[in-house]
N, CA, C and O atoms as a printed pandas DataFrame, in Angstrom:
     atom_number atom_name residue_name chain_id  residue_number  x_coord  y_coord  z_coord
0              1         N          MET        A               1   16.838   16.599   10.534
1              2        CA          MET        A               1   16.010   15.911    9.570
2              3         C          MET        A               1   14.850   15.234   10.314
3              4         O          MET        A               1   15.056   14.610   11.355
4              5         N          LYS        A               2   13.653   15.359    9.784
5              6        CA          LYS        A               2   12.471   14.760   10.401
6              7         C          LYS        A               2   12.458   13.254   10.184
7              8         O          LYS        A               2   13.032   12.743    9.222
8              9         N          ASP        A               3   11.781   12.544   11.110
9             10        CA          ASP        A               3   11.688   11.087   11.001
10            11         C          ASP        A               3   11.043   10.663    9.685
11            12         O          ASP        A               3   11.470    9.687    9.068
12            13         N          LYS        A               4   10.007   11.400    9.251
13            14        CA          LYS        A               4    9.344   11.071    7.989
14            15         C          LYS        A               4   10.326   11.182    6.830
15            16         O          LYS        A               4   10.297   10.365    5.909
16            17         N          ASP        A               5   11.197   12.191    6.873
17            18        CA          ASP        A               5   12.203   12.351    5.823
18            19         C          ASP        A               5   13.169   11.175    5.802
19            20         O          ASP        A               5   13.555   10.708    4.731
20            21         N          ILE        A               6   13.561   10.694    6.972
21            22        CA          ILE        A               6   14.476    9.554    7.063
22            23         C          ILE        A               6   13.804    8.308    6.493
23            24         O          ILE        A               6   14.419    7.556    5.738
24            25         N          PHE        A               7   12.538    8.092    6.858
25            26        CA          PHE        A               7   11.793    6.943    6.344
26            27         C          PHE        A               7   11.738    6.996    4.816
27            28         O          PHE        A               7   11.898    5.973    4.151
28            29         N          ASN        A               8   11.512    8.189    4.264
29            30        CA          ASN        A               8   11.398    8.341    2.816
30            31         C          ASN        A               8   12.719    8.133    2.088
31            32         O          ASN        A               8   12.726    7.900    0.879
32            33         N          ILE        A               9   13.827    8.213    2.797
33            34        CA          ILE        A               9   15.123    7.905    2.192
34            35         C          ILE        A               9   15.178    6.422    1.842
35            36         O          ILE        A               9   15.713    6.048    0.798
36            37         N          PHE        A              10   14.631    5.582    2.705
37            38        CA          PHE        A              10   14.685    4.138    2.520
38            39         C          PHE        A              10   13.554    3.581    1.665
39            40         O          PHE        A              10   13.731    2.585    0.964
40            41         N          PHE        A              11   12.397    4.222    1.723
41            42        CA          PHE        A              11   11.217    3.715    1.032
42            43         C          PHE        A              11   10.535    4.847    0.275
43            44         O          PHE        A              11   10.502    5.987    0.739
44            45         N          ARG        A              12    9.990    4.521   -0.896
45            46        CA          ARG        A              12    9.139    5.499   -1.585
46            47         C          ARG        A              12    7.843    5.549   -0.798
47            48         O          ARG        A              12    7.218    4.520   -0.539
48            49         N          GLU        A              13    7.447    6.749   -0.423
49            50        CA          GLU        A              13    6.336    6.912    0.511
50            51         C          GLU        A              13    5.025    6.310    0.019
51            52         O          GLU        A              13    4.421    5.515    0.739
52            53         N          LYS        A              14    4.567    6.653   -1.164
53            54        CA          LYS        A              14    3.241    6.232   -1.622
54            55         C          LYS        A              14    3.126    4.711   -1.773
55            56         O          LYS        A              14    2.182    4.132   -1.236
56            57         N          PRO        A              15    4.040    4.039   -2.475
57            58        CA          PRO        A              15    3.919    2.584   -2.560
58            59         C          PRO        A              15    3.996    1.895   -1.196
59            60         O          PRO        A              15    3.255    0.949   -0.929
60            61         N          SER        A              16    4.888    2.372   -0.347
61            62        CA          SER        A              16    5.004    1.787    0.989
62            63         C          SER        A              16    3.721    1.963    1.777
63            64         O          SER        A              16    3.242    1.024    2.412
64            65         N          MET        A              17    3.163    3.169    1.736
65            66        CA          MET        A              17    1.947    3.432    2.494
66            67         C          MET        A              17    0.744    2.711    1.896
67            68         O          MET        A              17   -0.215    2.414    2.608
68            69         N          MET        A              18    0.783    2.430    0.605
69            70        CA          MET        A              18   -0.297    1.641    0.000
70            71         C          MET        A              18   -0.341    0.257    0.639
71            72         O          MET        A              18   -1.409   -0.213    1.032
72            73         N          LEU        A              19    0.815   -0.397    0.745
73            74        CA          LEU        A              19    0.862   -1.727    1.338
74            75         C          LEU        A              19    0.453   -1.696    2.805
75            76         O          LEU        A              19   -0.339   -2.528    3.248
76            77         N          VAL        A              20    0.987   -0.746    3.555
77            78        CA          VAL        A              20    0.673   -0.648    4.985
78            79         C          VAL        A              20   -0.812   -0.360    5.184
79            80         O          VAL        A              20   -1.443   -0.950    6.061
80            81         N          THR        A              21   -1.373    0.536    4.382
81            82        CA          THR        A              21   -2.793    0.880    4.491
82            83         C          THR        A              21   -3.657   -0.335    4.174
83            84         O          THR        A              21   -4.637   -0.599    4.870
84            85         N          MET        A              22   -3.301   -1.067    3.138
85            86        CA          MET        A              22   -4.066   -2.268    2.793
86            87         C          MET        A              22   -3.999   -3.294    3.919
87            88         O          MET        A              22   -4.986   -3.972    4.204
88            89         N          ARG        A              23   -2.850   -3.407    4.552
89            90        CA          ARG        A              23   -2.695   -4.389    5.631
90            91         C          ARG        A              23   -3.478   -3.974    6.876
91            92         O          ARG        A              23   -4.079   -4.823    7.534
92            93         N          ASN        A              24   -3.479   -2.698    7.204
93            94        CA          ASN        A              24   -4.086   -2.226    8.445
94            95         C          ASN        A              24   -5.570   -1.920    8.328
95            96         O          ASN        A              24   -6.253   -1.806    9.346
96            97         N          ASN        A              25   -6.084   -1.786    7.117
97            98        CA          ASN        A              25   -7.479   -1.419    6.924
98            99         C          ASN        A              25   -8.355   -2.662    6.901
99           100         O          ASN        A              25   -8.047   -3.634    6.212
100          101         N          LYS        A              26   -9.436   -2.627    7.651
101          102        CA          LYS        A              26  -10.324   -3.787    7.738
102          103         C          LYS        A              26  -11.469   -3.731    6.730
103          104         O          LYS        A              26  -12.211   -4.703    6.590
104          105         N          LYS        A              27  -11.626   -2.609    6.024
105          106        CA          LYS        A              27  -12.688   -2.470    5.031
106          107         C          LYS        A              27  -12.265   -3.128    3.721
107          108         O          LYS        A              27  -11.086   -3.388    3.482
108          109         N          GLU        A              28  -13.278   -3.390    2.871
109          110        CA          GLU        A              28  -12.949   -3.833    1.521
110          111         C          GLU        A              28  -12.212   -2.699    0.829
111          112         O          GLU        A              28  -12.599   -1.536    0.949
112          113         N          MET        A              29  -11.177   -3.025    0.124
113          114        CA          MET        A              29  -10.301   -2.016   -0.448
114          115         C          MET        A              29  -10.393   -2.042   -1.963
115          116         O          MET        A              29  -10.352   -3.104   -2.585
116          117         N          TYR        A              30  -10.516   -0.863   -2.545
117          118        CA          TYR        A              30  -10.457   -0.721   -3.988
118          119         C          TYR        A              30   -9.606    0.502   -4.293
119          120         O          TYR        A              30   -9.342    1.314   -3.407
120          121         N          ALA        A              31   -9.178    0.635   -5.534
121          122        CA          ALA        A              31   -8.155    1.618   -5.900
122          123         C          ALA        A              31   -8.533    3.054   -5.552
123          124         O          ALA        A              31   -7.696    3.785   -5.021
124          125         N          SER        A              32   -9.751    3.479   -5.829
125          126        CA          SER        A              32  -10.106    4.875   -5.559
126          127         C          SER        A              32  -10.140    5.160   -4.058
127          128         O          SER        A              32   -9.771    6.253   -3.629
128          129         N          TYR        A              33  -10.580    4.190   -3.258
129          130        CA          TYR        A              33  -10.581    4.359   -1.803
130          131         C          TYR        A              33   -9.140    4.438   -1.292
131          132         O          TYR        A              33   -8.823    5.275   -0.446
132          133         N          LEU        A              34   -8.280    3.577   -1.801
133          134        CA          LEU        A              34   -6.871    3.580   -1.412
134          135         C          LEU        A              34   -6.218    4.909   -1.778
135          136         O          LEU        A              34   -5.434    5.449   -0.997
136          137         N          ALA        A              35   -6.532    5.440   -2.955
137          138        CA          ALA        A              35   -5.978    6.730   -3.385
138          139         C          ALA        A              35   -6.344    7.834   -2.402
139          140         O          ALA        A              35   -5.509    8.676   -2.074
140          141         N          LYS        A              36   -7.582    7.833   -1.934
141          142        CA          LYS        A              36   -8.014    8.845   -0.961
142          143         C          LYS        A              36   -7.293    8.680    0.365
143          144         O          LYS        A              36   -6.914    9.667    0.995
144          145         N          GLN        A              37   -7.102    7.442    0.790
145          146        CA          GLN        A              37   -6.465    7.170    2.079
146          147         C          GLN        A              37   -5.019    7.639    2.128
147          148         O          GLN        A              37   -4.550    8.100    3.169
148          149         N          ILE        A              38   -4.318    7.527    1.025
149          150        CA          ILE        A              38   -2.896    7.911    1.028
150          151         C          ILE        A              38   -2.639    9.242    0.329
151          152         O          ILE        A              38   -1.489    9.626    0.114
152          153         N          ASP        A              39   -3.715    9.941   -0.023
153          154        CA          ASP        A              39   -3.614   11.251   -0.672
154          155         C          ASP        A              39   -2.774   11.176   -1.948
155          156         O          ASP        A              39   -1.718   11.797   -2.062
156          157         N          CYS        A              40   -3.278   10.402   -2.890
157          158        CA          CYS        A              40   -2.573   10.165   -4.144
158          159         C          CYS        A              40   -3.603   10.134   -5.266
159          160         O          CYS        A              40   -4.787    9.910   -5.016
160          161         N          THR        A              41   -3.167   10.352   -6.480
161          162        CA          THR        A              41   -4.119   10.296   -7.594
162          163         C          THR        A              41   -4.479    8.848   -7.902
163          164         O          THR        A              41   -3.695    7.926   -7.679
164          165         N          TYR        A              42   -5.679    8.683   -8.416
165          166        CA          TYR        A              42   -6.169    7.354   -8.780
166          167         C          TYR        A              42   -5.255    6.711   -9.824
167          168         O          TYR        A              42   -4.915    5.534   -9.706
168          169         N          SER        A              43   -4.859    7.470  -10.837
169          170        CA          SER        A              43   -4.037    6.900  -11.906
170          171         C          SER        A              43   -2.676    6.434  -11.392
171          172         O          SER        A              43   -2.151    5.417  -11.846
172          173         N          HIS        A              44   -2.109    7.179  -10.448
173          174        CA          HIS        A              44   -0.820    6.785   -9.867
174          175         C          HIS        A              44   -0.979    5.494   -9.058
175          176         O          HIS        A              44   -0.132    4.604   -9.134
176          177         N          VAL        A              45   -2.055    5.397   -8.289
177          178        CA          VAL        A              45   -2.322    4.189   -7.494
178          179         C          VAL        A              45   -2.473    2.980   -8.409
179          180         O          VAL        A              45   -1.902    1.924   -8.136
180          181         N          VAL        A              46   -3.230    3.120   -9.485
181          182        CA          VAL        A              46   -3.442    2.011  -10.416
182          183         C          VAL        A              46   -2.115    1.570  -11.037
183          184         O          VAL        A              46   -1.864    0.373  -11.175
184          185         N          LYS        A              47   -1.281    2.513  -11.403
185          186        CA          LYS        A              47    0.026    2.203  -11.989
186          187         C          LYS        A              47    0.886    1.401  -10.990
187          188         O          LYS        A              47    1.507    0.403  -11.356
188          189         N          ILE        A              48    0.910    1.846   -9.750
189          190        CA          ILE        A              48    1.696    1.153   -8.726
190          191         C          ILE        A              48    1.103   -0.231   -8.441
191          192         O          ILE        A              48    1.841   -1.202   -8.280
192          193         N          LEU        A              49   -0.231   -0.318   -8.379
193          194        CA          LEU        A              49   -0.885   -1.606   -8.121
194          195         C          LEU        A              49   -0.560   -2.630   -9.204
195          196         O          LEU        A              49   -0.387   -3.812   -8.910
196          197         N          LYS        A              50   -0.479   -2.183  -10.447
197          198        CA          LYS        A              50   -0.117   -3.103  -11.536
198          199         C          LYS        A              50    1.272   -3.689  -11.322
199          200         O          LYS        A              50    1.494   -4.881  -11.535
200          201         N          GLU        A              51    2.201   -2.841  -10.899
201          202        CA          GLU        A              51    3.564   -3.312  -10.623
202          203         C          GLU        A              51    3.591   -4.243   -9.413
203          204         O          GLU        A              51    4.317   -5.237   -9.409
204          205         N          MET        A              52    2.811   -3.925   -8.400
205          206        CA          MET        A              52    2.734   -4.788   -7.218
206          207         C          MET        A              52    2.111   -6.134   -7.566
207          208         O          MET        A              52    2.501   -7.166   -7.021
208          209         N          HIS        A              53    1.143   -6.116   -8.476
209          210        CA          HIS        A              53    0.519   -7.364   -8.925
210          211         C          HIS        A              53    1.541   -8.238   -9.657
211          212         O          HIS        A              53    1.601   -9.448   -9.438
212          213         N          LYS        A              54    2.337   -7.622  -10.519
213          214        CA          LYS        A              54    3.388   -8.359  -11.237
214          215         C          LYS        A              54    4.395   -8.973  -10.266
215          216         O          LYS        A              54    4.937  -10.050  -10.514
216          217         N          ALA        A              55    4.640   -8.265   -9.144
217          218        CA          ALA        A              55    5.606   -8.729   -8.142
218          219         C          ALA        A              55    4.982   -9.743   -7.180
219          220         O          ALA        A              55    5.668  -10.277   -6.309
220          221         N          GLY        A              56    3.694  -10.006   -7.336
221          222        CA          GLY        A              56    3.033  -10.979   -6.473
222          223         C          GLY        A              56    2.674  -10.455   -5.099
223          224         O          GLY        A              56    2.551  -11.232   -4.152
224          225         N          LEU        A              57    2.504   -9.139   -4.973
225          226        CA          LEU        A              57    2.188   -8.537   -3.676
226          227         C          LEU        A              57    0.692   -8.308   -3.475
227          228         O          LEU        A              57    0.211   -8.337   -2.342
228          229         N          VAL        A              58   -0.045   -8.080   -4.557
229          230        CA          VAL        A              58   -1.488   -7.843   -4.453
230          231         C          VAL        A              58   -2.243   -8.694   -5.470
231          232         O          VAL        A              58   -1.707   -9.100   -6.501
232          233         N          GLU        A              59   -3.516   -8.949   -5.136
233          234        CA          GLU        A              59   -4.420   -9.658   -6.033
234          235         C          GLU        A              59   -5.630   -8.776   -6.277
235          236         O          GLU        A              59   -5.987   -7.952   -5.435
236          237         N          PHE        A              60   -6.261   -8.951   -7.432
237          238        CA          PHE        A              60   -7.493   -8.239   -7.769
238          239         C          PHE        A              60   -8.631   -9.240   -7.837
239          240         O          PHE        A              60   -8.464  -10.346   -8.350
240          241         N          HIS        A              61   -9.791   -8.848   -7.319
241          242        CA          HIS        A              61  -10.987   -9.681   -7.372
242          243         C          HIS        A              61  -12.148   -8.817   -7.829
243          244         O          HIS        A              61  -12.457   -7.802   -7.204
244          245         N          LYS        A              62  -12.795   -9.218   -8.923
245          246        CA          LYS        A              62  -13.961   -8.475   -9.413
246          247         C          LYS        A              62  -15.165   -8.797   -8.541
247          248         O          LYS        A              62  -15.455   -9.962   -8.267
248          249         N          GLN        A              63  -15.863   -7.748   -8.110
249          250        CA          GLN        A              63  -17.114   -7.903   -7.389
250          251         C          GLN        A              63  -18.083   -6.889   -7.989
251          252         O          GLN        A              63  -18.094   -5.717   -7.614
252          253         N          GLY        A              64  -18.884   -7.359   -8.916
253          254        CA          GLY        A              64  -19.749   -6.434   -9.644
254          255         C          GLY        A              64  -18.897   -5.513  -10.488
255          256         O          GLY        A              64  -18.069   -5.959  -11.282
256          257         N          ARG        A              65  -19.112   -4.219  -10.305
257          258        CA          ARG        A              65  -18.327   -3.225  -11.059
258          259         C          ARG        A              65  -17.016   -2.878  -10.373
259          260         O          ARG        A              65  -16.153   -2.241  -10.978
260          261         N          LEU        A              66  -16.855   -3.284   -9.133
261          262        CA          LEU        A              66  -15.645   -2.949   -8.382
262          263         C          LEU        A              66  -14.564   -4.006   -8.571
263          264         O          LEU        A              66  -14.850   -5.192   -8.734
264          265         N          LYS        A              67  -13.331   -3.552   -8.546
265          266        CA          LYS        A              67  -12.185   -4.450   -8.542
266          267         C          LYS        A              67  -11.561   -4.330   -7.155
267          268         O          LYS        A              67  -10.860   -3.361   -6.863
268          269         N          LEU        A              68  -11.820   -5.322   -6.302
269          270        CA          LEU        A              68  -11.322   -5.300   -4.931
270          271         C          LEU        A              68   -9.865   -5.730   -4.883
271          272         O          LEU        A              68   -9.399   -6.514   -5.711
272          273         N          LEU        A              69   -9.155   -5.194   -3.887
273          274        CA          LEU        A              69   -7.732   -5.473   -3.722
274          275         C          LEU        A              69   -7.502   -6.301   -2.467
275          276         O          LEU        A              69   -8.140   -6.080   -1.438
276          277         N          ASN        A              70   -6.601   -7.236   -2.562
277          278        CA          ASN        A              70   -6.162   -8.015   -1.405
278          279         C          ASN        A              70   -4.656   -8.168   -1.464
279          280         O          ASN        A              70   -4.074   -8.278   -2.543
280          281         N          LEU        A              71   -4.032   -8.174   -0.303
281          282        CA          LEU        A              71   -2.615   -8.491   -0.242
282          283         C          LEU        A              71   -2.449   -9.999   -0.342
283          284         O          LEU        A              71   -3.253  -10.756    0.203
284          285         N          THR        A              72   -1.424  -10.426   -1.026
285          286        CA          THR        A              72   -1.058  -11.833   -1.018
286          287         C          THR        A              72   -0.309  -12.095    0.288
287          288         O          THR        A              72   -0.044  -11.166    1.051
288          289         N          LYS        A              73    0.027  -13.340    0.541
289          290        CA          LYS        A              73    0.820  -13.664    1.740
290          291         C          LYS        A              73    2.155  -12.916    1.692
291          292         O          LYS        A              73    2.617  -12.378    2.699
292          293         N          LYS        A              74    2.754  -12.894    0.523
293          294        CA          LYS        A              74    4.027  -12.188    0.328
294          295         C          LYS        A              74    3.844  -10.681    0.560
295          296         O          LYS        A              74    4.677  -10.049    1.209
296          297         N          GLY        A              75    2.761  -10.110    0.034
297          298        CA          GLY        A              75    2.481   -8.686    0.216
298          299         C          GLY        A              75    2.238   -8.329    1.663
299          300         O          GLY        A              75    2.674   -7.279    2.133
300          301         N          ASP        A              76    1.535   -9.209    2.379
301          302        CA          ASP        A              76    1.280   -8.974    3.802
302          303         C          ASP        A              76    2.585   -8.978    4.590
303          304         O          ASP        A              76    2.775   -8.163    5.493
304          305         N          GLU        A              77    3.469   -9.886    4.250
305          306        CA          GLU        A              77    4.760   -9.973    4.939
306          307         C          GLU        A              77    5.603   -8.713    4.680
307          308         O          GLU        A              77    6.211   -8.168    5.602
308          309         N          VAL        A              78    5.633   -8.265    3.436
309          310        CA          VAL        A              78    6.377   -7.042    3.093
310          311         C          VAL        A              78    5.785   -5.847    3.827
311          312         O          VAL        A              78    6.522   -5.033    4.385
312          313         N          ALA        A              79    4.455   -5.735    3.831
313          314        CA          ALA        A              79    3.784   -4.620    4.508
314          315         C          ALA        A              79    4.078   -4.630    5.997
315          316         O          ALA        A              79    4.271   -3.575    6.602
316          317         N          LYS        A              80    4.112   -5.814    6.592
317          318        CA          LYS        A              80    4.397   -5.934    8.026
318          319         C          LYS        A              80    5.790   -5.386    8.336
319          320         O          LYS        A              80    5.971   -4.662    9.314
320          321         N          HIS        A              81    6.753   -5.726    7.518
321          322        CA          HIS        A              81    8.125   -5.259    7.749
322          323         C          HIS        A              81    8.268   -3.757    7.502
323          324         O          HIS        A              81    8.975   -3.071    8.240
324          325         N          ILE        A              82    7.609   -3.254    6.483
325          326        CA          ILE        A              82    7.634   -1.811    6.230
326          327         C          ILE        A              82    7.036   -1.063    7.415
327          328         O          ILE        A              82    7.565   -0.036    7.840
328          329         N          ASP        A              83    5.934   -1.580    7.944
329          330        CA          ASP        A              83    5.284   -0.943    9.085
330          331         C          ASP        A              83    6.179   -0.957   10.312
331          332         O          ASP        A              83    6.195    0.014   11.069
332          333         N          LYS        A              84    6.924   -2.033   10.525
333          334        CA          LYS        A              84    7.868   -2.093   11.650
334          335         C          LYS        A              84    8.926   -1.001   11.528
335          336         O          LYS        A              84    9.229   -0.312   12.502
336          337         N          VAL        A              85    9.477   -0.847   10.345
337          338        CA          VAL        A              85   10.497    0.190   10.115
338          339         C          VAL        A              85    9.885    1.573   10.324
339          340         O          VAL        A              85   10.500    2.443   10.942
340          341         N          ARG        A              86    8.681    1.772    9.812
341          342        CA          ARG        A              86    7.998    3.058    9.964
342          343         C          ARG        A              86    7.794    3.394   11.439
343          344         O          ARG        A              86    7.948    4.547   11.841
344          345         N          MET        A              87    7.452    2.400   12.240
345          346        CA          MET        A              87    7.204    2.622   13.663
346          347         C          MET        A              87    8.495    2.966   14.416
347          348         O          MET        A              87    8.462    3.704   15.401
348          349         N          ILE        A              88    9.608    2.441   13.961
349          350        CA          ILE        A              88   10.898    2.777   14.578
350          351         C          ILE        A              88   11.167    4.275   14.466
351          352         O          ILE        A              88   11.622    4.907   15.420
352          353         N          PHE        A              89   10.883    4.833   13.297
353          354        CA          PHE        A              89   11.130    6.259   13.072
354          355         C          PHE        A              89   10.030    7.144   13.626
355          356         O          PHE        A              89   10.208    8.356   13.749
356          357         N          LYS        A              90    8.894    6.547   13.962
357          358        CA          LYS        A              90    7.771    7.318   14.499
358          359         C          LYS        A              90    7.993    7.683   15.963
359          360         O          LYS        A              90    7.512    8.716   16.428
360          361         N          ASP        A              91    8.726    6.832   16.694
361          362        CA          ASP        A              91    8.938    7.073   18.132
362          363         C          ASP        A              91    9.776    8.270   18.422
363          364         O          ASP        A              91   10.027    8.580   19.586
């Protein structure tokens, strides 16, 4: 079994990678950019982001026509731990 397969047993790949990507990316983040980064549809990303917002993991900030995304302190902590687990299986 590949390491990626083992990681996916514990975590759903797309939501996990959304958090990790948001944490590791230094650019301003918005849903369509995030969808491209994790190779996912825009509608799926928006659906997951809504659930993450309800859970207190992400915040939305309007800037003109764009809705920018930020991790909350709680979201950053979760992303950090997911990334640690991912790195264990990457070695």
